[in-house]
C-alpha positions as CSV (number, residue, x, y, z in Angstrom):
1,M,106.3,30.8,-45.8
2,T,105.8,28.2,-47.9
3,K,103.0,29.2,-50.7
4,K,100.5,26.1,-51.3
5,S,99.4,25.1,-54.6
6,P,96.1,26.1,-56.3
7,S,95.1,22.4,-56.2
8,V,95.9,21.6,-52.7
9,H,94.0,24.9,-51.5
10,R,91.1,23.8,-53.6
11,T,91.5,20.0,-51.8
12,A,91.6,21.8,-48.2
13,L,88.0,23.9,-49.4
14,L,86.5,20.8,-50.3
15,A,87.2,19.0,-47.2
16,S,86.2,21.9,-44.9
17,A,83.0,21.9,-46.9
18,V,82.4,18.1,-46.9
19,A,83.0,18.7,-42.7
20,V,80.3,21.4,-42.8
21,L,78.1,19.2,-44.5
22,G,78.7,16.4,-42.2
23,V,77.8,18.6,-39.2
24,L,74.4,20.1,-40.9
25,T,73.7,16.4,-41.7
26,A,74.0,15.6,-38.2
27,C,72.3,18.2,-36.9
28,G,69.2,17.2,-39.1
29,S,69.4,13.8,-37.8
30,S,69.3,15.1,-34.3
31,G,66.4,17.3,-35.2
32,D,64.3,14.4,-36.8
33,G,65.5,12.4,-33.7
34,S,63.8,15.2,-31.6
35,A,61.1,15.0,-33.7
36,A,60.7,11.2,-33.7
37,S,61.0,11.3,-29.9
38,S,58.0,13.8,-29.6
39,P,55.5,11.3,-29.8
40,R,57.1,9.2,-27.4
41,T,57.2,12.3,-25.1
42,L,53.4,12.7,-26.1
43,S,53.1,8.9,-25.2
44,G,54.5,9.5,-21.7
45,T,52.2,12.6,-21.2
46,A,49.3,10.3,-22.0
47,A,50.3,7.7,-19.3
48,P,49.0,9.5,-16.7
49,A,45.9,10.4,-18.2
50,T,45.8,6.8,-19.3
51,G,46.3,6.3,-15.5
52,G,43.7,8.7,-14.5
53,H,41.0,7.1,-16.9
54,S,41.8,3.9,-15.3
55,T,41.6,5.6,-11.9
56,G,38.4,6.9,-13.2
57,R,37.0,3.2,-14.0
58,A,38.3,2.2,-10.5
59,S,36.6,5.0,-9.0
60,A,33.7,4.1,-11.2
61,S,33.4,0.7,-9.6
62,P,32.5,2.0,-6.0
63,S,29.8,3.9,-8.3
64,V,28.7,1.0,-9.8
65,S,28.6,-1.1,-6.7
66,G,27.0,1.6,-5.0
67,T,24.4,1.4,-7.9
68,A,24.5,-2.1,-7.3
69,Q,23.9,-1.7,-3.3
70,A,21.3,1.0,-3.9
71,G,19.8,-1.3,-6.5
72,A,19.9,-4.1,-3.6
73,T,18.3,-1.8,-1.1
74,T,15.3,-0.6,-3.8
75,T,14.8,-4.0,-4.1
76,A,14.8,-4.8,-0.1
77,S,12.9,-1.7,-0.1
78,Q,10.5,-2.6,-2.6
79,A,10.5,-6.4,-0.8
80,T,9.5,-5.0,2.9
81,P,6.1,-3.5,1.4
82,R,5.3,-7.0,0.1
83,S,5.9,-8.4,3.2
84,T,3.9,-5.8,4.8
85,S,0.8,-6.0,2.3
86,T,1.2,-9.9,3.0
87,S,1.5,-8.7,7.0
88,A,-1.5,-6.5,6.8
89,R,-3.5,-8.9,4.9
90,A,-3.1,-11.6,7.4
91,G,-4.0,-9.0,10.0
92,V,-7.2,-8.5,7.9
93,G,-7.8,-12.0,7.6
94,G,-7.4,-12.5,11.6
95,G,-9.7,-10.0,13.0
96,G,-11.2,-6.6,12.8
97,R,-14.4,-5.6,13.0
98,C,-17.3,-7.0,10.1
99,H,-18.3,-4.7,7.5
100,T,-21.4,-4.4,6.2
101,S,-20.6,-5.8,3.2
102,E,-19.3,-9.0,4.8
103,L,-22.5,-9.9,6.5
104,R,-26.1,-10.8,6.1
105,A,-29.0,-9.7,8.0
106,S,-32.1,-11.7,9.1
107,V,-34.8,-11.4,11.7
108,G,-35.5,-14.8,13.5
109,R,-38.5,-16.3,14.9
110,N,-40.9,-14.0,17.5
111,D,-40.5,-15.1,21.2
112,P,-43.5,-13.1,22.8
113,G,-44.2,-12.7,26.5
114,A,-45.6,-10.8,29.2
115,G,-47.1,-8.4,26.6
116,Q,-43.6,-7.8,24.8
117,E,-43.0,-8.8,21.4
118,N,-39.0,-10.1,20.8
119,F,-37.6,-10.8,17.7
120,P,-33.6,-11.4,17.1
121,I,-32.0,-9.4,14.7
122,V,-29.2,-12.0,13.2
123,L,-26.3,-11.0,11.5
124,T,-24.2,-13.8,10.0
125,N,-20.5,-13.6,8.5
126,T,-20.5,-14.2,4.9
127,S,-16.9,-13.5,4.2
128,A,-14.1,-15.8,4.1
129,R,-12.2,-13.9,7.1
130,T,-13.0,-14.1,10.8
131,C,-14.3,-10.6,12.1
132,T,-16.0,-9.2,15.0
133,V,-19.2,-7.3,16.2
134,R,-19.4,-5.5,19.3
135,G,-22.3,-3.4,20.6
136,Y,-25.9,-2.3,19.2
137,P,-27.0,-2.5,15.9
138,G,-28.7,0.6,14.1
139,A,-32.4,-0.4,13.0
140,A,-35.4,1.4,11.1
141,F,-38.6,0.1,10.2
142,V,-39.6,1.7,6.6
143,D,-42.5,1.4,4.1
144,A,-42.7,0.3,0.5
145,S,-41.5,3.9,-0.4
146,G,-38.6,3.6,1.9
147,R,-39.8,6.5,4.2
148,Q,-39.1,5.9,8.1
149,L,-42.2,4.7,10.4
150,G,-42.2,5.9,14.0
151,P,-39.2,6.9,15.7
152,D,-35.7,5.7,16.3
153,P,-35.3,2.8,18.5
154,K,-33.9,2.9,21.9
155,R,-30.9,1.5,23.4
156,E,-31.8,-1.4,26.3
157,S,-29.0,-1.2,29.3
158,G,-26.3,-3.8,28.5
159,T,-22.6,-4.1,28.7
160,P,-21.6,-4.8,24.9
161,T,-18.7,-7.4,24.5
162,T,-16.9,-8.7,21.5
163,V,-18.5,-11.5,19.2
164,T,-16.0,-13.2,17.0
165,L,-17.5,-14.1,14.2
166,T,-15.6,-17.3,11.9
167,P,-17.0,-17.6,8.5
168,G,-20.6,-18.8,8.5
169,K,-21.3,-17.9,12.1
170,S,-23.6,-15.7,13.8
171,A,-24.4,-12.8,16.3
172,W,-27.9,-11.8,17.2
173,A,-29.4,-8.8,19.1
174,G,-32.8,-8.6,20.8
175,M,-35.3,-6.4,19.4
176,T,-38.4,-5.6,21.7
177,F,-41.5,-3.5,21.8
178,S,-45.3,-3.6,23.8
179,N,-47.8,-5.5,22.2
180,P,-49.9,-2.7,20.3
181,G,-53.0,-4.8,21.2
182,V,-52.0,-4.0,25.1
183,S,-50.3,-0.8,24.8
184,G,-52.9,0.9,22.7
185,A,-50.2,2.5,20.5
186,H,-50.8,3.6,16.7
187,T,-49.5,1.1,14.6
188,A,-47.9,0.3,11.0
189,T,-47.0,-2.3,9.0
190,P,-43.5,-2.2,7.6
191,A,-42.1,-3.5,4.2
192,T,-38.6,-3.5,5.3
193,L,-36.4,-3.4,8.3
194,L,-33.2,-1.8,8.2
195,V,-30.1,-2.7,9.9
196,T,-26.9,-1.3,10.2
197,P,-24.1,-3.1,11.9
198,P,-22.0,-1.7,15.1
199,D,-19.8,1.2,13.6
200,E,-21.0,0.8,10.1
201,R,-22.6,3.6,8.2
202,D,-24.4,1.4,5.4
203,H,-27.5,-0.8,6.1
204,L,-29.0,-4.2,5.1
205,S,-32.5,-4.6,4.2
206,V,-34.3,-7.6,5.7
207,K,-38.4,-8.0,4.6
208,W,-40.4,-7.6,7.5
209,T,-43.0,-10.3,8.1
210,G,-43.1,-9.4,11.9
211,G,-46.9,-7.7,11.6
212,P,-47.7,-4.7,12.6
213,V,-45.5,-2.1,15.0
214,P,-46.2,0.6,17.3
215,V,-45.4,4.1,15.3
216,S,-46.6,6.4,17.8
217,G,-48.8,7.1,20.8
218,N,-48.4,5.2,24.1
219,A,-45.4,2.9,24.4
220,S,-44.7,3.4,20.7
221,S,-40.6,3.0,21.6
222,V,-38.8,-0.3,20.0
223,F,-35.6,-1.4,22.0
224,L,-32.5,-2.8,20.9
225,M,-30.1,-4.8,22.9
226,V,-26.4,-6.1,22.6
227,F,-25.3,-8.5,20.5
228,S,-24.4,-12.1,21.8
229,P,-23.1,-15.2,20.1
230,G,-25.4,-17.4,18.3
231,T,-29.0,-16.6,16.4
232,G,-31.1,-16.3,19.3
233,P,-31.8,-17.0,23.0
């Protein structure tokens, strides 16, 4: 075997070391490359998350759209009551019974005959809407202290009809009683006649100027008739 010189041997060892160093350097580069590729891998992994976020926005769009639709529905819903309210106001303006607050009461001129005293009780529509009255009024004579004089009036037989009152128009109902001088009934002179419109609870006050009325004894009853259009017979 040929024996190598020490210098040759050292050269070979140096070459081997350089080769090993190159391999290690290459491995180190490969490791850095792997480390550099990690962010790319993370970036790639983030892509579905971005897609998911995008999908979230897409799924949010119907939600936003739904909110808009809900808002539109709310708006429509809010519009409906306004329309209903307007319709209701129109309905009120076009009919329904007259309320006490919409009426003025008065007593017309006496039209006596055959021992009877006959007064028309008149209700006039003072409101801006058209309304109706139907049936009998309520009535009571009271003194200056508000105490009722005599019994409650009775109703004459009659057929109630609906009387439509446009603003300013009137309806009347007859009130009749026997002349006390003829019947011999005990009398009193009222201060006020209280008039209650049909189907109402509140009354209207009318100053009474018709003289004495029967309050007790023979033929003391006062009778009321149904409402008719106008201010009297």
